[in-house]
C-alpha positions as CSV (number, residue, x, y, z in Angstrom):
1,X,-29.9,-59.0,-70.4
2,X,-32.1,-57.3,-68.0
3,X,-32.5,-53.4,-68.4
4,X,-33.9,-51.0,-65.5
5,X,-35.5,-47.8,-66.4
6,X,-35.1,-44.6,-64.2
7,X,-36.7,-41.2,-64.5
8,X,-37.0,-38.2,-62.3
9,X,-40.3,-36.7,-60.7
10,X,-40.6,-33.9,-63.8
11,X,-41.7,-36.8,-66.1
12,X,-45.3,-36.4,-64.0
13,X,-46.0,-40.3,-64.6
14,X,-48.8,-41.4,-62.4
15,X,-47.9,-43.9,-59.6
16,X,-49.9,-46.6,-61.5
17,X,-48.0,-46.4,-64.6
18,X,-44.8,-46.4,-62.7
19,X,-45.7,-49.7,-61.0
20,X,-47.1,-51.2,-63.9
21,X,-44.1,-50.7,-66.1
22,X,-41.5,-51.1,-63.4
23,X,-40.2,-47.6,-63.5
24,X,-38.0,-46.3,-60.9
25,X,-37.7,-42.6,-60.0
26,X,-35.9,-40.1,-58.3
27,X,-37.6,-36.7,-56.9
28,X,-36.3,-33.2,-57.4
29,X,-37.0,-30.8,-54.7
30,X,-39.2,-27.7,-54.0
31,X,-38.0,-25.4,-51.3
32,X,-40.6,-23.0,-49.6
33,X,-38.5,-20.7,-47.2
34,X,-36.3,-23.0,-45.0
35,X,-38.7,-26.3,-46.0
36,X,-37.6,-28.6,-48.6
37,X,-40.1,-31.2,-50.0
38,X,-39.6,-33.7,-52.6
39,X,-41.7,-32.8,-55.5
40,X,-43.6,-36.2,-55.4
41,X,-44.9,-35.4,-52.0
42,X,-46.6,-32.0,-52.9
43,X,-50.1,-32.2,-54.4
44,X,-50.5,-30.0,-57.6
45,X,-53.4,-28.2,-55.8
46,X,-51.3,-27.3,-52.5
47,X,-48.3,-26.3,-54.4
48,X,-50.0,-23.8,-56.4
49,X,-51.9,-22.3,-53.5
50,X,-48.5,-21.9,-51.5
51,X,-46.9,-20.5,-54.5
52,X,-49.4,-17.4,-54.4
53,X,-47.8,-16.8,-50.7
54,X,-44.3,-17.5,-51.3
55,X,-42.2,-17.9,-54.3
56,X,-40.5,-21.5,-54.2
57,X,-37.0,-22.4,-55.4
58,X,-36.3,-25.6,-56.6
59,X,-33.0,-28.1,-57.0
60,X,-32.2,-31.4,-58.6
61,X,-32.3,-34.6,-56.5
62,X,-29.7,-35.4,-53.9
63,X,-26.6,-37.1,-55.7
64,X,-26.9,-39.8,-52.9
65,X,-30.4,-40.8,-54.3
66,X,-29.1,-41.5,-57.6
67,X,-26.3,-43.6,-55.9
68,X,-28.5,-45.5,-53.7
69,X,-30.8,-46.4,-56.5
70,X,-28.4,-47.4,-58.9
71,X,-26.5,-49.8,-56.3
72,X,-30.2,-51.2,-55.5
73,X,-30.9,-51.6,-59.2
74,X,-27.3,-53.3,-59.7
75,X,-28.4,-56.6,-57.8
76,X,-31.4,-57.5,-60.2
77,X,-30.3,-55.9,-63.2
78,X,-27.3,-55.6,-66.1
79,X,-28.0,-51.9,-67.3
80,X,-30.0,-48.8,-66.6
81,X,-31.4,-46.4,-68.9
82,X,-31.9,-43.1,-66.9
83,X,-34.2,-40.7,-68.8
84,X,-34.1,-37.0,-67.3
85,X,-35.4,-33.4,-68.0
86,X,-33.5,-31.3,-70.2
87,X,-30.1,-30.7,-69.2
88,X,-30.3,-27.2,-70.2
89,X,-32.6,-26.1,-67.4
90,X,-31.6,-28.4,-65.0
91,X,-28.4,-30.3,-63.4
92,X,-30.6,-33.8,-62.9
93,X,-29.1,-35.4,-66.1
94,X,-25.6,-34.5,-65.1
95,X,-26.3,-35.8,-61.5
96,X,-27.1,-39.3,-63.0
97,X,-23.9,-39.2,-64.9
98,X,-21.9,-38.6,-62.0
99,X,-23.7,-41.2,-60.0
100,X,-23.1,-43.6,-62.8
101,X,-19.4,-43.1,-62.3
102,X,-19.7,-44.0,-58.3
103,X,-21.4,-47.7,-58.7
104,X,-20.0,-50.8,-59.8
105,X,-21.3,-54.0,-61.3
106,X,-24.0,-52.5,-63.7
107,X,-23.9,-49.9,-66.7
108,X,-25.8,-46.4,-66.5
109,X,-26.7,-44.8,-69.6
110,X,-28.1,-41.3,-69.3
111,X,-30.6,-39.9,-71.6
112,X,-31.3,-36.2,-72.0
113,X,-34.9,-35.7,-73.1
114,X,-33.9,-32.1,-74.0
115,X,-37.4,-31.3,-72.7
116,X,-39.5,-32.1,-69.6
117,X,-43.2,-33.0,-68.3
118,X,-45.4,-35.2,-70.2
119,X,-42.9,-35.4,-73.2
120,X,-40.1,-36.4,-71.0
121,X,-42.9,-39.3,-70.1
122,X,-43.5,-40.4,-73.4
123,X,-39.7,-41.4,-73.7
124,X,-40.0,-43.1,-70.6
125,X,-42.8,-45.0,-71.2
126,X,-41.7,-46.1,-74.5
127,X,-38.5,-47.3,-72.9
128,X,-40.0,-49.3,-69.8
129,X,-42.0,-51.3,-72.4
130,X,-39.3,-52.1,-74.7
131,X,-37.3,-53.3,-71.5
132,X,-40.2,-55.3,-70.6
133,X,-39.7,-57.1,-73.7
134,X,-36.3,-57.7,-73.3
135,X,-34.6,-54.9,-75.4
136,X,-30.9,-53.9,-74.0
137,X,-30.1,-50.3,-73.4
138,X,-28.4,-49.5,-76.7
139,X,-31.5,-50.9,-78.5
140,X,-33.5,-48.7,-76.2
141,X,-31.5,-45.5,-76.6
142,X,-31.5,-46.0,-80.5
143,X,-35.1,-46.0,-80.6
144,X,-35.3,-42.8,-78.2
145,X,-33.2,-41.0,-80.2
146,X,-35.5,-41.7,-83.3
147,X,-38.4,-40.6,-81.3
148,X,-36.7,-36.9,-81.0
149,X,-36.9,-36.4,-84.6
150,X,-40.9,-36.2,-84.4
151,X,-41.4,-35.1,-81.0
152,X,-42.6,-31.4,-80.6
153,X,-43.8,-29.2,-77.7
154,X,-45.1,-25.8,-77.5
155,X,-46.5,-23.9,-74.5
156,X,-47.3,-20.5,-73.1
157,X,-47.5,-18.6,-69.7
158,X,-49.9,-16.5,-68.1
159,X,-47.5,-14.5,-66.6
160,X,-43.8,-13.8,-67.8
161,X,-42.4,-13.1,-64.5
162,X,-42.0,-16.6,-63.3
163,X,-39.3,-17.4,-66.1
164,X,-37.9,-14.2,-65.2
165,X,-37.3,-15.0,-61.6
166,X,-36.4,-18.5,-62.3
167,X,-33.7,-16.9,-64.4
168,X,-35.3,-18.6,-67.5
169,X,-36.0,-15.0,-69.3
170,X,-34.2,-11.7,-69.0
171,X,-35.6,-9.1,-67.1
172,X,-36.0,-6.8,-70.1
173,X,-38.0,-9.6,-72.1
174,X,-40.4,-10.1,-69.0
175,X,-40.9,-6.3,-68.6
176,X,-41.7,-5.5,-72.4
177,X,-43.9,-9.1,-72.4
178,X,-46.0,-7.8,-69.5
179,X,-46.5,-4.3,-71.1
180,X,-47.8,-5.3,-74.5
181,X,-49.9,-8.1,-72.9
182,X,-47.8,-10.6,-75.3
183,X,-48.3,-14.2,-74.7
184,X,-45.1,-15.8,-76.5
185,X,-45.5,-19.5,-77.5
186,X,-42.4,-20.8,-76.2
187,X,-40.4,-24.1,-76.9
188,X,-37.3,-26.0,-76.3
189,X,-34.2,-25.3,-78.6
190,X,-31.0,-26.6,-78.1
191,X,-32.2,-28.0,-74.5
192,X,-33.4,-24.3,-73.2
193,X,-36.5,-22.6,-73.5
194,X,-36.8,-19.8,-76.1
195,X,-39.6,-18.1,-77.7
196,X,-41.1,-19.7,-80.7
197,X,-43.8,-16.9,-81.7
198,X,-44.9,-13.7,-80.2
199,X,-48.9,-13.7,-79.9
200,X,-50.9,-10.9,-78.1
201,X,-53.5,-13.0,-76.6
202,X,-53.8,-16.2,-74.8
203,X,-56.7,-17.5,-77.2
204,X,-54.2,-16.8,-80.1
205,X,-51.4,-18.5,-78.6
206,X,-53.6,-21.8,-78.1
207,X,-55.1,-21.7,-81.8
208,X,-51.6,-21.3,-83.3
209,X,-50.2,-24.4,-81.4
210,X,-53.3,-26.4,-82.9
211,X,-52.2,-25.3,-86.2
212,X,-48.7,-26.2,-85.5
213,X,-50.1,-29.8,-84.4
214,X,-52.5,-29.9,-87.6
215,X,-49.5,-29.3,-89.9
216,X,-47.7,-32.6,-88.4
217,X,-50.7,-34.7,-88.4
218,X,-51.9,-33.8,-91.7
219,X,-51.9,-36.7,-94.5
220,X,-53.4,-39.1,-91.9
221,X,-50.1,-39.0,-89.6
222,X,-50.8,-40.8,-86.5
223,X,-50.1,-38.8,-83.3
224,X,-50.2,-39.2,-79.9
225,X,-50.4,-35.9,-78.1
226,X,-50.7,-34.6,-74.4
227,X,-52.3,-31.4,-73.1
228,X,-50.4,-30.2,-70.2
229,X,-51.8,-27.3,-67.9
230,X,-50.8,-25.8,-64.5
231,X,-53.9,-25.6,-62.4
232,X,-56.2,-25.5,-65.1
233,X,-57.9,-28.9,-65.1
234,X,-61.3,-27.8,-66.5
235,X,-59.6,-25.5,-69.3
236,X,-57.6,-28.5,-70.2
237,X,-60.4,-30.7,-70.6
238,X,-62.3,-28.4,-72.5
239,X,-59.4,-27.6,-75.0
240,X,-58.9,-31.6,-75.2
241,X,-62.8,-31.9,-76.5
242,X,-62.1,-29.2,-79.2
243,X,-58.7,-30.8,-80.2
244,X,-60.6,-34.0,-80.8
245,X,-62.8,-32.4,-83.0
246,X,-60.4,-30.5,-85.0
247,X,-57.7,-33.4,-85.0
248,X,-59.6,-36.7,-85.2
249,X,-56.4,-38.6,-86.2
250,X,-54.7,-37.5,-82.9
251,X,-54.9,-39.6,-79.6
252,X,-55.2,-37.0,-76.9
253,X,-54.4,-37.4,-72.9
254,X,-54.2,-34.8,-70.1
255,X,-51.2,-34.1,-68.1
256,X,-49.9,-31.4,-65.8
257,X,-47.1,-28.8,-65.0
258,X,-46.0,-30.1,-61.6
259,X,-44.4,-28.0,-58.9
260,X,-40.9,-28.0,-60.1
261,X,-41.7,-26.9,-63.8
262,X,-44.8,-24.9,-62.4
263,X,-42.3,-22.9,-60.3
264,X,-40.7,-21.6,-63.4
265,X,-44.0,-21.2,-65.6
266,X,-46.5,-20.3,-63.1
267,X,-50.0,-20.9,-62.6
268,X,-52.5,-20.8,-65.8
269,X,-49.6,-22.1,-68.1
270,X,-50.8,-24.3,-71.0
271,X,-49.0,-26.7,-73.3
272,X,-49.4,-29.3,-75.9
273,X,-46.8,-31.7,-77.2
274,X,-46.9,-34.8,-79.5
275,X,-45.0,-37.7,-81.1
276,X,-45.4,-39.7,-84.1
277,X,-46.9,-43.0,-83.1
């Protein structure tokens, strides 16, 4: 049984990782005015610079891109596990399901990560390593569902207007948050982004997220964690150093909020996610 692993561009996995683990990818779209771009074709720096001048829009991968990829994989694989960002914020997962019904000769199993970014990538990398070792789709899906039990992700935004403009936060919430300088800690619940706690400053928000990590890593629990930033690489590096001292039993890496997710969170957003090793 040979199983292919597919994901989308919002997992923000480096190209070398995808090549090394035979991970296949479809790309979401980012549009400035009348010009649409595949997300993977936009660098982080270029996107955030352009977004200062014009508010972008995002869209899921074209259905035909899924169908073409699934058909190509049917010639060399028996099954596909297709792992995508939360169905509560994008139609990408639904697109993979629809495409699965349009191809013959291969079974496609779509998996809703119920979040996005590097945490979605945790699932993808795990699935790809299992597939390399000969695991079938159902065995992989069972493991991914087990991972969900320990996976946590919290983030904060610099400005609530991006979430409001993208339809992820009401106008009233954005206005009140801006007036009071509130930096809400956000997380995914039931596949959508909701406030976790309201904190008055950026530093307090980041400290509270660290407290949540410490709670999960107590008693020597080994965790894999990722710092995720929106065009704040130096701040992310500094936070990584501090976290390494505060949580020595946790393995840290650094990732980023790319163009699609950055459209809705805005420059300056910072997040931290982790899963049990």
